[in-house]
VEXDREN-2710 file (C-alpha; in Angstrom, 1 decimal):
% VEXDREN-2710
k/r/px/py/pz
1/MET/0.0/0.0/0.0
2/HIS/1.4/3.3/-1.0
3/ALA/0.5/5.8/1.8
4/ASN/0.1/8.9/-0.4
5/SER/-2.2/7.2/-2.9
6/THR/-4.4/5.5/-0.4
7/LEU/-4.3/7.6/2.7
8/ARG/-3.3/11.1/3.5
9/MET/-0.9/10.4/6.3
10/TRP/-0.9/12.4/9.5
11/ARG/-0.4/16.1/9.3
12/ARG/2.9/16.9/11.0
13/ARG/1.2/19.2/13.5
14/GLY/-1.1/16.5/14.7
15/ALA/1.2/13.5/14.7
16/ALA/2.6/13.6/18.1
17/SER/2.5/10.4/20.0
18/TRP/3.0/10.9/23.7
19/VAL/4.8/8.0/24.9
20/THR/7.7/9.9/26.4
21/VAL/5.6/12.7/27.8
22/LEU/2.9/10.2/28.7
23/LEU/5.4/8.7/31.1
24/LEU/5.9/12.0/32.7
25/LEU/2.7/13.6/31.9
26/GLY/0.7/10.6/31.1
27/SER/-0.6/11.2/27.7
28/VAL/0.1/8.8/23.6
29/GLN/-0.6/9.2/21.7
30/LEU/-2.0/9.9/19.5
31/ILE/-2.5/9.8/16.0
32/GLN/-4.1/11.4/13.0
33/ALA/-4.7/9.6/9.8
34/GLN/-6.9/11.5/7.4
35/THR/-8.8/10.0/4.6
36/THR/-11.5/11.2/2.3
37/ASP/-14.9/9.5/2.6
38/ASP/-14.3/7.4/-0.5
39/GLN/-10.8/6.3/0.7
40/ALA/-12.2/5.4/4.1
41/ARG/-14.7/3.1/2.5
42/GLN/-12.0/1.4/0.5
43/LEU/-9.5/0.8/3.3
44/SER/-9.8/-2.2/5.5
45/ASP/-9.5/-1.9/9.2
46/GLU/-6.2/-3.7/9.0
47/GLN/-4.9/-1.1/6.4
48/ILE/-6.0/1.7/8.7
49/ALA/-4.2/0.1/11.7
50/LYS/-1.0/-0.1/9.7
51/ALA/-1.2/3.5/8.6
52/ILE/-1.8/4.6/12.1
53/ALA/1.1/2.6/13.4
54/ALA/3.4/4.1/10.7
55/ALA/2.2/7.6/11.5
56/ASP/3.1/7.2/15.1
57/SER/6.7/8.1/14.4
58/TYR/5.6/11.8/14.0
59/THR/4.4/11.8/17.6
60/VAL/7.6/10.2/18.8
61/ASP/9.5/13.0/16.9
62/ALA/7.3/15.7/18.5
63/VAL/8.1/14.3/22.0
64/ASN/11.8/14.3/21.3
65/ARG/11.5/17.9/20.0
66/HIS/9.6/18.9/23.1
67/ASP/6.8/20.2/20.9
68/ALA/3.7/20.1/23.3
69/TYR/1.4/21.6/20.6
70/ALA/2.2/18.8/18.1
71/VAL/1.8/16.1/20.7
72/ALA/-1.6/17.5/21.9
73/ALA/-2.7/17.8/18.3
74/VAL/-3.2/14.0/18.1
75/TYR/-5.9/14.3/20.7
76/TRP/-9.5/15.2/20.2
77/ASP/-10.6/18.5/21.9
78/ASP/-12.7/16.4/24.4
79/ALA/-10.0/13.7/25.0
80/ILE/-8.6/12.7/28.3
81/ASP/-5.0/11.8/29.2
82/ILE/-4.2/9.7/32.2
83/SER/-0.7/9.4/33.7
84/PRO/1.1/9.1/37.0
85/LEU/0.6/12.9/37.2
86/GLY/-3.2/12.6/37.1
87/VAL/-5.9/13.2/34.6
88/ALA/-5.9/16.0/32.0
89/SER/-9.2/16.7/30.3
90/GLY/-9.3/18.4/27.0
91/ARG/-6.6/19.2/24.4
92/PRO/-5.6/22.6/26.0
93/ALA/-5.0/21.0/29.4
94/ILE/-3.1/18.1/27.7
95/GLU/-0.9/20.5/25.8
96/GLN/-0.3/22.6/29.0
97/ARG/0.7/19.5/30.9
98/PHE/3.2/18.4/28.2
99/ALA/4.6/21.9/28.0
100/GLU/5.2/22.0/31.7
101/GLN/6.7/18.5/31.7
102/PHE/9.1/19.4/28.9
103/LYS/10.3/22.4/30.9
104/SER/10.8/20.5/34.2
105/ALA/12.6/17.4/32.9
106/ASP/15.0/17.1/30.0
107/VAL/13.3/14.1/28.3
108/ARG/15.5/12.5/25.6
109/ASP/15.7/9.4/23.5
110/PHE/12.0/8.7/23.6
111/SER/10.9/5.7/21.7
112/GLU/7.6/3.8/21.4
113/THR/6.7/0.5/19.9
114/MET/3.1/-0.5/19.3
115/ASP/2.5/-4.0/20.4
116/GLU/-1.1/-4.4/19.2
117/ILE/-3.5/-2.1/17.3
118/HIS/-7.1/-2.9/16.5
119/ILE/-9.5/-1.0/14.4
120/SER/-13.2/-1.6/14.0
121/GLY/-15.2/0.9/12.0
122/ASP/-14.7/4.4/13.5
123/HIS/-13.1/3.1/16.7
124/GLY/-9.9/1.4/17.7
125/TRP/-7.3/1.0/20.4
126/PHE/-3.6/0.2/20.8
127/VAL/-1.2/-0.9/23.5
128/ALA/2.5/0.0/23.3
129/HIS/5.6/0.1/25.3
130/TRP/8.0/3.1/25.6
131/SER/11.3/4.2/27.0
132/ASP/13.2/7.4/27.5
133/THR/15.8/9.2/29.6
134/TYR/15.3/12.2/31.8
135/VAL/17.1/14.4/34.3
136/ALA/16.2/13.4/37.8
137/GLN/15.9/16.3/40.3
138/PRO/17.4/17.5/42.5
139/GLY/20.6/15.7/41.7
140/GLY/20.5/16.3/38.0
141/GLU/21.7/12.8/36.9
142/ARG/20.3/11.3/33.7
143/ARG/18.1/8.2/34.3
144/SER/16.3/5.8/32.0
145/ARG/12.8/4.6/32.4
146/LYS/10.2/2.4/30.7
147/GLY/6.5/2.0/30.6
148/TYR/3.3/1.1/28.8
149/ILE/0.6/3.0/27.0
150/THR/-3.0/2.2/26.2
151/CYS/-5.0/4.4/23.8
152/VAL/-8.5/4.5/22.6
153/LEU/-8.8/6.0/19.1
154/GLU/-11.8/7.5/17.3
155/ARG/-12.3/8.6/13.7
156/ARG/-14.4/11.7/13.1
157/ASN/-14.9/13.1/9.6
158/GLY/-12.1/10.8/8.3
159/GLU/-9.5/11.8/10.9
160/TRP/-8.1/9.5/13.6
161/LYS/-7.1/10.9/17.0
162/ALA/-6.8/9.8/20.6
163/ARG/-10.0/9.9/22.6
164/MET/-8.4/8.5/25.8
165/HIS/-4.7/7.9/26.4
166/ALA/-3.1/6.4/29.5
167/THR/0.6/6.1/30.3
168/PHE/2.1/3.8/33.0
169/LEU/5.6/3.5/34.3
170/SER/7.0/0.0/34.4
171/ALA/7.7/-1.5/37.8
172/ARG/11.3/-2.3/36.7
END
């Protein structure tokens, strides 16, 4: 499947997947895949899932650039993000939390791998694992961490975004 001919891949501003920040802030993800009505009818749920997984790299890039706006753009306006820091409701609150997190910790080397993604009609979900490094306070030493993400996706007017995103730190 050639992405440009079948699916208008995520717009860069909206393709921020939050794994790194989710850890800190607790958000993912996630994702925007835009299709026309005719394209949406022609794509299988499996093809849509593959396009969403491929587009997730834009979100990972946004986290590594500390671009809170781009990360928040993958959420619907009425989305919620759950993390060890609490619950953020609505895209403006999600963006603010990421912006604050990017300022308070020097998050680097964020990576995310989708373990499973499922699409059925206009709804879907994925689970992923992530890792990054950050500067621990007050000592200032760089530490690594890992965790998991769950995300509920919803398609509205041909566009896929996160409806609910939850980030968890790994016990190890």
